[in-house]
C-alpha positions in Angstrom: 7.0 -6.8 -24.0 3.5 -5.8 -23.1 1.6 -6.5 -20.3 -0.5 -9.7 -22.1 2.8 -11.2 -22.5 4.3 -11.1 -19.4 1.2 -12.7 -18.0 1.1 -15.7 -20.2 5.3 -16.0 -19.7 3.5 -16.1 -15.3 1.2 -18.6 -16.1 3.6 -20.8 -18.0 5.6 -20.0 -14.6 8.9 -19.1 -17.5 11.7 -17.8 -16.3 11.6 -14.9 -18.9 8.6 -14.1 -17.4 10.0 -13.3 -14.1 12.5 -11.6 -15.6 10.1 -9.7 -17.6 7.8 -8.9 -14.4 11.3 -7.0 -13.0 12.1 -5.6 -15.7 8.9 -3.8 -16.6 8.0 -3.1 -13.8 10.3 -3.3 -11.1 10.9 0.5 -11.1 6.9 0.8 -9.9 7.2 -2.1 -7.4 10.5 -0.3 -6.0 8.7 2.6 -5.9 6.1 1.9 -3.9 7.8 -0.5 -2.0 10.6 2.9 -0.9 8.5 5.0 1.1 7.8 2.4 3.7 11.6 0.5 3.7 14.4 3.4 3.9 17.3 0.9 3.5 18.0 -0.1 -0.5 18.6 -3.8 1.1 15.7 -4.0 2.4 14.2 -2.5 -0.4 15.7 -5.3 -2.8 14.7 -8.4 -0.4 11.5 -6.6 -0.6 11.6 -6.0 -4.1 12.4 -10.5 -5.2 9.8 -11.2 -2.2 7.1 -9.2 -4.5 8.3 -10.6 -7.8 8.1 -14.4 -6.2 4.6 -13.5 -4.7 4.0 -12.4 -7.9 4.9 -15.4 -9.9 3.7 -18.1 -7.6 -0.2 -16.7 -7.0 -0.2 -15.1 -10.5 -3.4 -18.0 -10.9 -5.0 -15.4 -8.8 -5.2 -12.5 -10.9 -8.0 -11.2 -11.9 -8.4 -9.0 -14.8 -12.0 -7.9 -14.2 -11.2 -6.5 -10.2 -7.6 -4.1 -12.2 -4.5 -4.7 -14.3 -1.7 -6.2 -13.1 -0.2 -2.9 -12.4 -2.6 -2.1 -10.4 -1.9 -6.2 -8.1 1.3 -6.0 -8.5 1.0 -2.6 -6.5 -0.6 -4.6 -4.2 1.6 -7.1 -4.0 5.0 -4.7 -3.5 3.0 -2.6 -0.5 2.1 -5.6 1.0 5.1 -6.9 1.3 6.4 -4.0 2.4 4.3 -4.3 5.3 4.6 -7.4 6.0 8.6 -6.9 6.0 8.4 -3.5 7.8 6.1 -5.5 10.4 8.9 -8.0 10.8 11.6 -5.7 11.5 9.7 -3.5 13.7 9.3 -7.0 16.3 12.7 -8.1 15.3 14.4 -4.6 16.5 12.0 -5.0 20.0 14.3 -5.9 23.1 11.1 -5.4 25.5 8.4 -8.4 25.8 5.0 -7.6 25.7 3.5 -9.0 29.2 1.0 -11.0 29.1 -1.2 -9.2 30.6 -1.1 -6.4 27.7 -1.9 -8.2 25.7 -5.9 -7.3 24.4 -8.6 -9.2 24.1 -10.2 -10.5 20.8 -12.8 -8.3 19.1 -16.0 -8.6 20.5 -18.5 -8.9 17.9 -20.1 -5.4 18.8 -16.4 -4.1 17.8 -16.1 -6.5 14.7 -20.0 -4.2 13.4 -18.6 -0.8 14.5 -15.3 -1.6 12.2 -16.7 -2.7 9.5 -19.2 0.5 9.9 -15.8 2.5 9.5 -15.0 0.7 7.1 -17.9 1.3 4.7 -18.5 4.6 5.6 -15.1 5.5 5.1 -15.4 3.5 1.5 -18.6 5.9 1.5 -16.5 9.0 2.1 -13.5 8.3 -0.3 -16.1 8.0 -3.1 -16.9 12.2 -2.6 -13.1 13.4 -3.0 -11.6 14.5 -6.9 -10.4 12.0 -8.5 -6.9 14.7 -7.1 -7.4 14.4 -3.7 -8.0 10.7 -3.7 -4.6 10.2 -4.8 -3.5 12.6 -1.9 -5.5 10.3 -0.1 -3.2 7.4 -1.6 0.3 8.1 -1.8 -0.3 9.3 1.9 -2.1 7.2 3.8 -2.0 4.2 1.4 1.1 3.6 -0.3 3.1 6.5 2.9 4.4 8.3 0.9 6.6 11.1 2.9 5.3 14.4 2.5 8.9 15.7 0.7 8.4 13.8 -1.8 4.9 14.0 -2.1 6.0 17.7 -2.4 8.5 16.8 -4.9 6.7 14.7 -7.5 3.8 16.9 -7.5 6.0 20.1 -7.9 4.9 21.5 -5.0 6.3 22.7 -1.6 5.6 21.0 1.1 4.0 23.1 3.1 1.0 23.4 0.1 0.6 19.6 0.4 0.5 19.8 3.9 -1.7 22.2 3.5 -3.8 19.7 0.6 -3.8 17.0 3.6 -4.6 19.3 6.0 -7.7 19.9 4.3 -8.5 17.0 2.7 -8.3 15.3 6.3 -10.5 17.8 7.8 -13.3 17.6 4.7 -12.8 13.5 5.7 -13.8 14.0 9.5 -16.6 16.4 8.4 -17.7 13.0 6.3 -17.1 10.4 9.0 -18.4 12.5 12.3 -15.8 13.6 13.6 -13.4 10.9 12.7 -10.0 12.0 10.6 -7.7 9.9 9.2 -4.2 10.0 10.6 
């Protein structure tokens, strides 16, 4: 089934649409979720949540902004991060005191954050296609170094070296601030 057919079924809220979505894009969505949620049960629950989010928000998909594949990848990643945060909060045994809460950012801090995001976007545009792919795998999709090395037919040490050089390059472009 093609992307357009899946889109049409989802827009019509046909049950076959969500089944086709999971059949066609399920492995990709699971691939994005797995590094963030290594527990298989959490991964499957997140996959279901991601598919449901796509089903409910299909009217927000805009072909002008990207492909269905990229949109589903973002939904899956965000759902996995949401679930990971929720699991982390639930597992915490200590409550933070009210004094430990940080105040909301000041207008100056908000402006500084915006400038930092823009500087990072400019720096990322200078990277090669391979460097950008490595950056996204490690820092956006949170893939472990071992997984990246295995899928790129490299040693972990080679991947770590490339990440080190990439981080140093970005640090130079950003004026001393690297990616952690």
